[in-house]
C-alpha positions as CSV (number, residue, x, y, z in Angstrom):
1,M,32.2,67.2,96.8
2,A,34.6,65.0,99.5
3,V,33.6,65.1,103.0
4,I,36.3,64.0,105.1
5,H,36.1,62.7,108.4
6,L,39.4,62.3,110.3
7,N,41.0,62.2,113.5
8,F,44.5,62.9,114.6
9,L,46.6,63.3,117.8
10,S,47.2,67.0,118.7
11,K,50.3,68.4,120.5
12,A,48.1,71.7,121.7
13,L,45.6,69.6,123.2
14,G,47.6,66.8,124.2
15,M,44.5,63.9,123.1
16,Q,43.1,62.7,119.8
17,T,40.9,65.3,118.4
18,N,38.5,65.4,115.0
19,I,37.6,67.4,111.9
20,T,35.0,67.3,109.2
21,V,36.7,68.7,105.8
22,C,34.5,69.7,103.1
23,L,36.8,69.8,99.8
24,P,35.0,70.9,96.5
25,S,35.4,68.5,93.4
26,Y,33.8,68.4,89.6
27,S,30.6,68.7,89.5
28,F,27.4,69.1,87.5
29,E,27.4,72.4,87.2
30,D,31.5,72.6,86.1
31,S,30.6,69.8,83.5
32,M,27.9,72.4,82.1
33,K,30.5,74.8,82.2
34,G,32.8,72.9,79.8
35,I,35.1,72.4,82.5
36,E,37.8,69.5,80.7
37,E,40.7,69.6,83.6
38,P,39.1,70.2,86.8
39,Y,41.9,68.6,88.5
40,V,45.6,70.0,88.1
41,P,48.1,70.1,90.1
42,G,49.3,73.1,92.7
43,M,45.5,73.9,92.4
44,K,44.0,75.4,95.3
45,Y,40.9,76.2,97.2
46,Q,39.8,79.3,99.5
47,T,39.2,78.3,103.0
48,L,36.4,78.9,105.9
49,Y,37.2,78.0,109.0
50,L,33.5,76.9,110.6
51,L,33.5,76.9,114.8
52,H,30.8,75.5,116.1
53,G,28.4,76.3,119.0
54,G,28.5,75.0,123.1
55,T,27.4,71.7,123.3
56,G,28.6,71.0,119.9
57,D,31.3,69.3,117.7
58,N,32.5,68.9,114.6
59,S,30.1,67.0,112.9
60,D,26.9,70.0,113.9
61,Y,27.0,71.8,110.6
62,V,27.0,68.6,108.4
63,H,23.9,67.6,110.3
64,F,21.9,70.6,110.6
65,T,22.8,72.8,107.9
66,N,23.4,72.7,103.8
67,I,27.1,73.7,104.0
68,V,28.5,70.5,102.3
69,R,26.2,71.8,99.0
70,Y,27.3,75.2,99.6
71,A,31.4,74.8,99.8
72,D,30.6,72.6,97.0
73,K,29.1,75.3,94.8
74,H,31.6,78.2,95.9
75,K,34.6,75.9,95.7
76,I,35.4,77.0,98.7
77,A,37.1,74.3,101.1
78,V,35.5,74.2,104.9
79,I,37.3,73.1,107.7
80,M,35.3,72.2,110.9
81,P,37.3,71.1,114.3
82,C,36.0,70.0,117.6
83,N,36.9,72.5,120.0
84,Y,34.3,70.6,122.7
85,D,33.5,73.5,125.5
86,S,36.9,75.4,125.9
87,S,35.3,78.7,124.6
88,Y,38.1,78.5,122.4
89,T,40.6,79.2,125.1
90,D,43.4,77.8,126.3
91,Y,43.2,76.1,129.8
92,E,46.3,76.8,132.2
93,D,46.6,73.5,133.7
94,G,45.1,71.8,130.7
95,A,44.4,71.7,127.1
96,K,45.3,74.6,124.6
97,Y,42.4,74.8,122.9
98,Y,43.4,78.3,121.4
99,T,46.4,77.3,120.7
100,Y,45.1,74.1,118.6
101,L,42.9,76.7,116.9
102,A,45.1,79.4,116.0
103,E,48.1,77.5,115.2
104,E,48.2,73.8,114.8
105,L,44.9,73.3,113.0
106,P,45.8,75.4,110.3
107,Q,48.6,74.0,110.2
108,Y,47.8,70.7,109.7
109,C,45.2,71.3,107.5
110,Q,47.4,73.5,104.9
111,T,49.8,70.8,105.1
112,M,47.4,67.8,104.3
113,F,45.1,69.8,102.0
114,P,45.6,72.0,99.0
115,L,44.4,75.3,100.8
116,S,45.4,78.5,100.0
117,Q,47.7,80.6,102.6
118,N,47.2,83.8,101.5
119,R,45.2,86.2,103.8
120,E,42.3,87.0,100.8
121,D,41.6,83.8,100.3
122,T,41.0,82.6,104.2
123,F,37.8,83.6,106.4
124,V,36.8,82.3,110.0
125,A,33.2,81.9,110.9
126,G,30.9,80.6,114.0
127,L,27.8,80.5,116.2
128,S,27.1,81.3,119.4
129,M,29.8,80.3,121.7
130,G,32.0,79.7,118.1
131,S,31.6,83.5,117.4
132,H,33.7,84.1,120.2
133,G,36.2,81.8,118.6
134,A,35.7,83.4,115.1
135,M,36.4,87.2,116.5
136,K,38.8,86.0,119.1
137,I,41.1,84.5,116.1
138,A,40.5,87.1,113.4
139,M,41.3,89.6,115.8
140,N,44.3,87.9,117.1
141,H,45.2,87.4,113.2
142,P,44.0,90.4,111.2
143,E,47.0,89.1,108.9
144,R,45.8,86.0,108.2
145,F,41.8,86.6,107.9
146,A,40.3,88.4,105.2
147,A,36.8,88.5,106.7
148,A,34.8,87.3,109.9
149,L,31.2,86.0,110.2
150,M,29.7,86.0,113.6
151,M,26.6,84.2,114.1
152,S,24.1,84.5,117.1
153,G,26.9,86.0,119.2
154,A,30.3,88.3,119.3
155,S,33.3,87.6,121.8
156,Y,33.0,87.8,125.1
157,R,33.8,90.7,127.0
158,P,33.9,92.4,131.1
159,G,31.3,94.4,131.4
160,V,28.7,93.5,128.5
161,P,26.2,90.3,129.2
162,S,26.5,87.4,127.2
163,V,22.9,86.6,127.3
164,V,19.9,89.1,127.8
165,K,16.5,87.7,127.5
166,T,15.4,89.4,124.2
167,K,12.0,89.7,122.2
168,D,11.3,91.8,119.2
169,G,14.9,93.3,119.8
170,V,13.2,94.3,123.0
171,F,15.7,94.0,125.9
172,D,15.0,92.5,129.3
173,F,18.3,92.8,131.8
174,D,16.2,92.1,134.6
175,A,14.7,88.4,133.5
176,E,17.3,86.0,134.6
177,M,18.4,83.4,132.0
178,K,19.5,79.8,133.3
179,I,22.0,79.2,129.7
180,P,24.8,76.8,130.9
181,S,28.0,78.4,130.9
182,F,30.8,76.6,128.7
183,G,33.8,75.7,129.8
184,I,36.4,79.0,130.6
185,S,34.1,81.3,129.2
186,A,33.2,82.6,133.1
187,K,36.8,83.8,133.3
188,L,36.8,85.9,130.0
189,H,34.3,87.9,131.7
190,D,37.0,88.9,134.4
191,A,39.3,92.3,133.3
192,Q,42.1,91.4,135.0
193,Y,42.1,87.5,133.8
194,I,42.1,88.6,130.5
195,Q,44.2,91.9,130.5
196,G,47.5,91.6,128.0
197,T,46.5,88.1,126.7
198,V,44.8,86.6,123.6
199,N,41.4,87.0,125.4
200,D,41.4,90.6,125.4
201,V,40.0,90.6,122.4
202,Y,38.0,94.4,121.9
203,A,41.3,96.2,123.2
204,I,43.3,94.1,120.5
205,A,40.9,95.5,117.7
206,R,41.6,98.7,119.0
207,Q,45.1,98.3,119.0
208,N,44.8,96.6,115.6
209,V,43.6,99.8,113.9
210,L,46.1,102.3,116.1
211,E,48.6,99.9,114.5
212,G,47.5,100.3,111.1
213,K,47.2,96.4,110.6
214,P,45.0,94.9,108.4
215,L,41.6,94.8,109.1
216,P,39.5,91.8,108.3
217,K,35.5,92.3,107.5
218,M,33.2,91.7,110.0
219,F,29.7,90.7,109.3
220,F,27.2,89.3,112.4
221,R,23.5,88.0,111.9
222,V,21.1,88.0,114.8
223,G,17.8,87.1,115.3
224,D,15.8,89.8,116.9
225,S,14.3,87.4,119.9
226,D,18.0,85.6,120.3
227,H,19.8,86.1,123.7
228,A,22.7,87.1,122.1
229,L,21.4,90.3,120.1
230,Y,22.8,92.4,123.0
231,R,26.3,90.9,123.0
232,A,26.2,91.4,119.3
233,T,25.3,94.7,118.9
234,K,27.4,96.2,121.4
235,A,30.7,94.7,119.4
236,E,29.4,95.6,116.0
237,Q,28.8,98.8,116.8
238,D,32.2,99.4,118.6
239,L,33.7,97.8,115.9
240,R,32.3,99.8,113.2
241,E,33.2,103.5,115.1
242,W,36.7,102.1,115.8
243,G,37.3,101.6,111.6
244,Y,36.6,98.0,110.9
245,E,34.0,97.8,108.1
246,T,31.2,96.0,108.9
247,R,27.5,94.6,108.3
248,M,25.3,93.7,110.9
249,E,21.7,92.4,110.2
250,V,19.0,91.4,112.6
251,V,16.4,88.7,111.6
252,K,12.8,89.3,112.8
253,G,11.2,86.3,114.5
254,K,14.8,84.4,115.2
255,G,16.1,83.0,117.9
256,H,18.8,81.3,118.5
257,E,18.4,78.3,116.0
258,W,19.3,76.5,113.2
259,D,17.1,77.9,110.3
260,L,18.5,80.9,111.3
261,W,22.6,79.9,110.9
262,D,21.9,77.9,107.8
263,D,20.7,80.7,106.2
264,S,23.5,83.2,107.2
265,L,26.0,80.8,105.7
266,R,24.2,81.0,102.4
267,L,24.0,84.4,102.5
268,A,27.5,84.7,103.4
269,M,28.6,82.6,101.0
270,D,26.8,84.0,98.3
271,S,27.5,87.9,98.3
272,W,29.1,88.3,101.9
273,L,32.5,86.6,102.1
274,P,35.3,88.0,99.3
275,I,34.5,84.4,97.6
276,R,36.1,83.7,94.0
277,H,33.5,80.9,93.3
278,Q,36.2,78.9,91.7
279,V,38.9,76.9,92.4
280,I,42.6,78.9,92.3
281,Y,44.5,77.2,89.8
282,P,48.2,77.7,89.2
């Protein structure tokens, strides 16, 4: 397994930014299978764009999960960008964080690495704030993503609180929760601000159905004592009713924590995401 840490000047962000990339390589398991030629010109990898949460960066998953081992086992490339506390949203008078995620990052990575550009080989996932980014890009570009995994959350939405104090699946809407508001996220709850933009994620999701666009499979996993449970539950319910193929798993005894996110990645790669579990040879 190759773990690559790189830095480049982003035009959309107007500054240097970091990416961590996992690229599978020849392994002991490959030798046991009798694979003699693991590196073939023109070979490609399926790709998972993996988005960090608030206060995090591109190194989080390497430090706190087994993503390197999972990527190597399932022969899938994993792209982990740094989007700071931007809520994966363009700033009107500053860095274009969503444009970077949706346009510049895939173009850069597909140029630099042997990644398949086919929809059936491309997925996106994120935790907490990253779940907003994952759902947002999947809804805005359903023609590019076959599936999305939202861990402990979903896209922000006017009229639906992002955080609700929750214990054992019971919501306490009257309890005050002091959780930092990341970047521009407060504006994403303003219906007038998001109307007609890429930030109006749920309206776009419904329009995708009406226009007969290909719909990505949507997977949600969240703890029953996670403050993001309410937001995730509402999102999964509505998407399912609108016609999306969804899967929702609420994990007993878990909150907003890395044990849940690591296990979610393992399950997603083992069976949820439509992964080939092998390199795509020409």
